[in-house]
Structure formats: C-alpha cells, structure tokens
VEXVONU-125806 format. One line per field, with one value per residue (C-alpha): residue number from 1; x, y, z; residue in three letters. Coordinates in nm, 3 decimals. Layout:
VEXVONU-125806
resi = NUM ...
x = X ...
y = Y ...
z = Z ...
resn = ala ...
***
This chain:
VEXVONU-125806
resi = 1 2 3 4 5 6 7 8 9 10 11 12 13 14 15 16 17 18 19 20 21 22 23 24 25 26 27 28 29 30 31 32 33 34 35 36 37 38 39 40 41 42 43 44 45 46 47 48 49 50 51 52 53 54 55 56 57 58 59 60 61 62 63 64 65 66 67 68 69 70 71 72 73 74 75 76 77 78 79 80 81 82 83 84 85 86 87 88 89 90 91 92 93 94 95 96 97 98 99 100 101 102 103 104 105 106 107 108 109 110 111 112 113 114 115 116 117 118 119 120 121 122 123 124 125 126 127 128 129 130 131 132 133 134 135 136 137 138 139 140 141 142 143 144 145 146 147 148 149 150 151 152 153 154 155 156 157 158 159 160 161 162 163 164 165 166 167 168 169 170 171 172 173 174 175 176 177 178 179 180 181 182 183 184 185 186 187 188 189 190 191 192 193 194 195 196 197 198 199 200 201 202 203 204 205 206 207 208 209 210 211 212 213 214 215 216 217 218 219 220 221 222 223 224 225 226 227 228 229 230 231 232 233 234 235 236 237 238 239 240 241 242 243 244 245 246 247 248 249 250 251 252 253 254 255 256 257 258 259 260 261 262 263 264 265 266 267 268 269 270 271 272 273 274 275 276 277 278 279 280 281 282 283 284 285 286 287 288 289 290 291 292 293 294 295 296 297 298 299 300 301 302 303 304 305 306 307 308
x = -1.381 -1.199 -1.518 -1.707 -1.435 -1.444 -1.820 -1.768 -1.458 -1.449 -1.077 -1.007 -1.216 -1.011 -0.680 -0.804 -0.906 -0.576 -0.383 -0.584 -0.501 -0.131 -0.143 -0.331 -0.089 0.209 0.055 -0.004 0.356 0.496 0.268 0.358 0.550 0.226 -0.048 0.109 0.130 -0.221 -0.356 -0.189 -0.323 -0.674 -0.648 -0.536 -0.802 -1.083 -0.944 -0.905 -1.228 -1.430 -1.178 -1.221 -1.600 -1.598 -1.390 -1.618 -1.927 -1.775 -1.744 -1.392 -1.355 -1.292 -0.934 -0.848 -1.014 -0.812 -0.489 -0.558 -0.643 -0.325 -0.118 -0.262 -0.172 0.178 0.233 0.122 0.332 0.632 0.610 0.585 0.882 1.089 1.024 1.077 1.399 1.555 1.468 1.577 1.919 1.971 1.852 2.095 2.384 2.289 2.252 2.603 2.546 2.207 2.346 2.636 2.392 2.173 2.476 2.564 2.206 2.193 2.525 2.405 2.085 2.278 2.505 2.204 2.035 2.353 2.412 2.093 2.216 2.062 2.311 2.155 2.471 2.422 2.074 2.102 2.317 2.419 2.612 2.277 2.295 2.607 2.598 2.695 2.405 2.166 2.312 2.259 1.900 1.824 2.010 1.790 1.480 1.593 1.665 1.314 1.172 1.372 1.250 0.895 0.960 1.085 0.747 0.560 0.544 0.372 0.128 0.023 0.001 -0.239 -0.428 -0.487 -0.654 -0.860 -0.987 -1.062 -1.284 -1.440 -1.713 -1.824 -1.788 -2.134 -2.301 -2.104 -2.196 -2.566 -2.540 -2.394 -2.663 -2.948 -3.257 -3.108 -3.048 -2.999 -2.643 -2.536 -2.694 -2.521 -2.187 -2.219 -2.316 -2.016 -1.778 -1.924 -1.897 -1.534 -1.464 -1.629 -1.430 -1.100 -1.171 -1.250 -0.954 -0.721 -0.838 -0.804 -0.465 -0.346 -0.465 -0.302 0.028 0.031 -0.049 0.204 0.467 0.405 0.418 0.754 0.881 0.752 0.924 1.255 1.282 1.491 1.313 0.959 0.853 0.957 0.779 0.465 0.480 0.522 0.216 0.018 0.099 0.061 -0.273 -0.421 -0.341 -0.640 -0.601 -0.221 -0.104 -0.108 0.091 0.354 0.379 0.467 0.761 1.016 0.930 0.956 1.286 1.427 1.317 1.492 1.814 1.806 1.647 1.598 1.313 1.117 1.101 1.003 0.713 0.580 0.617 0.425 0.147 0.115 0.087 -0.167 -0.379 -0.382 -0.451 -0.723 -0.895 -0.892 -0.926 -1.190 -1.386 -1.352 -1.320 -1.614 -1.834 -1.763 -1.776 -2.100 -1.975 -1.652 -1.511 -1.496 -1.171 -0.996 -0.643 -0.527 -0.677 -0.501 -0.163 -0.196 -0.305 -0.002 0.228 0.064 0.051 0.396 0.528 0.332 0.390 0.686
y = 4.794 4.614 4.440 4.770 4.924 4.623 4.666 5.030 4.995 4.721 4.782 4.704 4.388 4.278 4.342 4.155 3.851 3.862 3.871 3.575 3.376 3.452 3.335 3.016 2.930 2.999 2.778 2.497 2.516 2.518 2.231 2.017 1.756 1.692 1.758 1.567 1.229 1.285 1.359 1.046 0.839 0.974 0.893 0.536 0.493 0.599 0.369 0.076 0.116 -0.120 -0.397 -0.353 -0.343 -0.656 -0.842 -0.730 -0.843 -1.192 -1.210 -1.080 -0.860 -0.491 -0.499 -0.802 -0.643 -0.324 -0.522 -0.730 -0.420 -0.242 -0.554 -0.567 -0.201 -0.252 -0.556 -0.369 -0.066 -0.289 -0.459 -0.122 0.021 -0.293 -0.286 0.089 0.088 -0.190 -0.018 0.321 0.192 0.034 0.353 0.560 0.338 0.390 0.769 0.855 0.649 0.812 1.161 1.103 0.979 1.288 1.511 1.343 1.374 1.742 1.811 1.635 1.838 2.163 2.073 1.979 2.313 2.518 2.347 2.519 2.865 2.895 2.976 2.725 2.674 3.012 2.922 2.552 2.511 2.146 2.176 2.144 1.776 1.730 1.381 1.519 1.764 1.485 1.270 1.551 1.593 1.223 1.204 1.477 1.299 0.971 1.154 1.296 0.953 0.801 1.077 0.988 0.621 0.716 0.884 0.570 0.436 0.755 0.737 0.382 0.460 0.747 0.524 0.266 0.529 0.664 0.314 0.255 0.563 0.511 0.271 0.480 0.824 0.826 0.747 1.025 1.263 1.180 1.225 1.572 1.677 1.527 1.485 1.639 1.321 1.491 1.606 1.258 1.099 1.346 1.286 0.908 0.950 1.176 0.927 0.641 0.838 0.923 0.556 0.451 0.708 0.607 0.236 0.285 0.520 0.270 -0.021 0.188 0.322 -0.032 -0.154 0.148 0.087 -0.284 -0.222 0.059 -0.146 -0.430 -0.181 -0.050 -0.409 -0.491 -0.179 -0.291 0.000 -0.025 -0.041 -0.132 -0.205 0.143 0.301 0.104 0.222 0.582 0.546 0.391 0.672 0.964 0.833 0.964 1.318 1.436 1.559 1.592 1.284 1.059 1.318 1.342 0.962 0.940 1.183 0.944 0.663 0.886 1.039 0.695 0.574 0.868 0.788 0.415 0.382 0.721 0.952 0.705 0.452 0.726 0.825 0.467 0.458 0.785 0.644 0.344 0.569 0.784 0.482 0.336 0.668 0.758 0.422 0.438 0.813 0.893 0.568 0.320 0.556 0.783 0.477 0.355 0.696 0.786 1.141 1.332 1.543 1.843 1.974 2.253 2.174 2.516 2.453 2.116 2.262 2.556 2.318 2.096 2.398 2.541 2.222 2.120 2.450 2.428 2.063 1.974
z = 4.570 4.291 4.180 4.170 3.955 3.723 3.675 3.584 3.366 3.095 3.048 3.412 3.382 3.080 3.259 3.566 3.359 3.171 3.499 3.626 3.311 3.352 3.714 3.621 3.337 3.562 3.829 3.578 3.464 3.816 3.920 3.616 3.823 4.015 3.759 3.469 3.651 3.786 3.436 3.295 3.586 3.528 3.157 3.228 3.496 3.263 2.994 3.236 3.432 3.204 3.276 3.651 3.625 3.406 3.666 3.950 3.762 3.753 4.130 4.184 4.495 4.438 4.567 4.351 4.046 4.095 4.137 3.825 3.622 3.729 3.655 3.303 3.248 3.391 3.166 2.854 2.946 3.018 2.679 2.502 2.695 2.630 2.256 2.232 2.437 2.230 1.903 2.036 2.142 1.799 1.631 1.837 1.730 1.364 1.388 1.264 0.949 0.888 0.949 0.709 0.446 0.497 0.455 0.126 0.002 0.101 -0.072 -0.388 -0.379 -0.344 -0.636 -0.851 -0.778 -0.826 -1.162 -1.275 -1.180 -0.832 -0.550 -0.312 -0.108 0.058 0.182 0.277 0.590 0.561 0.887 1.062 0.972 1.182 1.340 1.681 1.671 1.580 1.859 2.110 1.997 2.028 2.357 2.499 2.374 2.531 2.855 2.867 2.792 3.080 3.311 3.212 3.293 3.640 3.705 3.601 3.957 4.073 3.781 3.861 4.233 4.165 3.923 4.200 4.420 4.129 4.047 4.414 4.423 4.080 4.193 4.493 4.337 4.169 4.503 4.675 4.396 4.436 4.814 4.767 4.517 4.717 4.503 4.191 3.991 3.657 3.726 3.837 3.529 3.299 3.471 3.433 3.066 3.002 3.164 2.961 2.638 2.715 2.789 2.463 2.267 2.428 2.374 2.005 1.963 2.129 1.912 1.595 1.703 1.774 1.434 1.268 1.445 1.355 0.988 0.950 1.132 0.888 0.600 0.723 0.747 0.397 0.259 0.413 0.657 0.970 1.306 1.189 1.548 1.659 1.362 1.447 1.809 1.694 1.469 1.757 2.001 1.759 1.634 1.960 1.842 1.636 1.280 1.260 1.451 1.146 0.949 1.222 1.238 0.869 0.891 1.052 0.811 0.504 0.616 0.696 0.354 0.187 0.373 0.304 -0.040 -0.206 -0.301 -0.514 -0.234 0.012 -0.214 -0.205 0.175 0.201 -0.019 0.214 0.519 0.337 0.244 0.597 0.768 0.518 0.563 0.942 0.992 0.728 0.692 0.979 1.276 1.182 1.123 1.478 1.640 1.467 1.414 1.379 1.661 1.429 1.578 1.394 1.277 1.397 1.742 1.765 1.665 1.906 2.183 2.125 2.133 2.446 2.651 2.529 2.663 2.990 3.075 2.852
resn = unk unk unk unk unk unk unk unk unk unk unk unk unk unk unk unk unk unk unk unk unk unk unk unk unk unk unk unk unk unk unk unk unk unk unk unk unk unk unk unk unk unk unk unk unk unk unk unk unk unk unk unk unk unk unk unk unk unk unk unk unk unk unk unk unk unk unk unk unk unk unk unk unk unk unk unk unk unk unk unk unk unk unk unk unk unk unk unk unk unk unk unk unk unk unk unk unk unk unk unk unk unk unk unk unk unk unk unk unk unk unk unk unk unk unk unk unk unk unk unk unk unk unk unk unk unk unk unk unk unk unk unk unk unk unk unk unk unk unk unk unk unk unk unk unk unk unk unk unk unk unk unk unk unk unk unk unk unk unk unk unk unk unk unk unk unk unk unk unk unk unk unk unk unk unk unk unk unk unk unk unk unk unk unk unk unk unk unk unk unk unk unk unk unk unk unk unk unk unk unk unk unk unk unk unk unk unk unk unk unk unk unk unk unk unk unk unk unk unk unk unk unk unk unk unk unk unk unk unk unk unk unk unk unk unk unk unk unk unk unk unk unk unk unk unk unk unk unk unk unk unk unk unk unk unk unk unk unk unk unk unk unk unk unk unk unk unk unk unk unk unk unk unk unk unk unk unk unk unk unk unk unk unk unk unk unk unk unk unk unk unk unk unk unk unk unk unk unk unk unk unk unk unk unk unk unk unk unk
***
C-alpha cells in the first residue's frame, strides 16, 4: 500500500526517503559507542594486514602473526600516547601564561586600532581569552582524549578478530558467490588499493610530522613533539588537515615571539605541506583523490556531530 502510493506520488517518495535518512542518522548517532570502535578497529586492521601477511609468508603461524601485529600496533600507540600525554600536561600547566599573553596582545591591538579612530573595543570581546575559559576548553578536550584511550582495549580486541577473519574472508566470499569470480577479484583489488593508499598516506604523514616537529624545534616553539604529532594526525584529513595543523604552531609563535616570527613559522608549514601534498604525495599516488574542500568540511562537521 505504501509502496504503491510512493510510485504514484513523488512527494510521498521524497518524504519517505527523508524519513529513512533521519532514522539512519539517528541510529548512527545512538550506536556511536559501538560503531566508532569498530570503525577504528577496521581502519587499523586494514593498515596492519600487510604486516600480518608478511609474517605468515615467513613461516609464522597465523595466531602468532596476529599477536605480533597487534603488539606492534599497541607499542606504536603507546609511544604516541606517552609523548602526547607528557606534552599535553606541560601545555596545560603553561595555559595561564599563554592566555595572559594573548590578552595583552589583544588589548594592544585594540588600542592600536582605536588610536586610528575605529571603536574596536566595542567589537572585540577580549574576555573570551579568559584563562579559566581556555582551561575549561582544554580540560574538556583532555577528557575526551582520555575517554578515547579507555576504549582502546575494545578497539584492539575487535582488531584481533578482524585480522583473524581477514585471511579466510576471500574464500568465504567466493563460496557465497559460487562461480562468479569477478566480484571477489574486485573486492580483493579494492582492499589492496585501500591498503596501498593508507600505507603511502601514513609514511607521508609521518615524514610531515617529523619535519614540522623539527621546524617547530628550530623556531624555538614550545612543545615541538606535540606539534609534530598534531601535524601527523591531521595530515590524514584531506585538503584542510595541513591548514588545521598549522594553526596551533602559528598561534603559539604569536604568543611567544610575535607576528614576524609567526609569519616565518607559517611559511615553513606552507613549504613542507606544499612539497608533500602537491608534489611527493601525488607522484606516489599516481593521481589525486579530487575531493572537494566543501565536501571535506561538511563531512567533518557531519561525522563530528554524529560520532563526536
């Protein structure tokens, strides 16, 4: 009855599809505690599968190869968390000093503008740079990061089962399809292409993070390790990730050394990101992804709202 009415009335079909989308989005948001760890585990499994296959090709049993692969991932994750937590705690202790410096810079900017006849004080609320407000913001961010760490055990547990099924899944897929080999071949090719993309992206992100961390250290910025980790993580975000990674370094440079120094820091970030993003990465990828900047921004907003 409903399907017949949908065929006859395009408006009813549109409302039905819209209602389905609302239900799906609501379901995704409610299932975030389950789907988000599973998505992260699937991402890590696809990224780590070549390591497991390499170990198996050298005679290591499947269970031992899975255990070794997971241990490698846990070790890498542990090092990253250790470095980030140490830098984050030091950064949190320095926040009042940074906030006070920002307040002074904002007040000086307001006075400079008002000296030229523009009533800037009415439009620049410097109270937004209150140290307590900044502390609350960072405290919330740290709390979310700690909540993510508590889910790490679940992520790695799911990853173990995904890796355990990875080697037998193609055979099961072929058994389901019977003689139709084309679908299985396409699936294997897609997985391999995703693995190749993630491997290249990881290597380039690691090189970007190391270089920008060294650049932050050379420019006498505080927390160069943390800035390098931020650049490494955000480099996975297409198009705008490199821009977002430069914001903390530039703001920190303004606070510590002034606008001229911040301009030089921004030039260094621009040079590194241009070299890797526009020259090195396309040469390894063979082609660009061609993602629209607007699509990336809207996707980040949407999935950030759905899954936090």
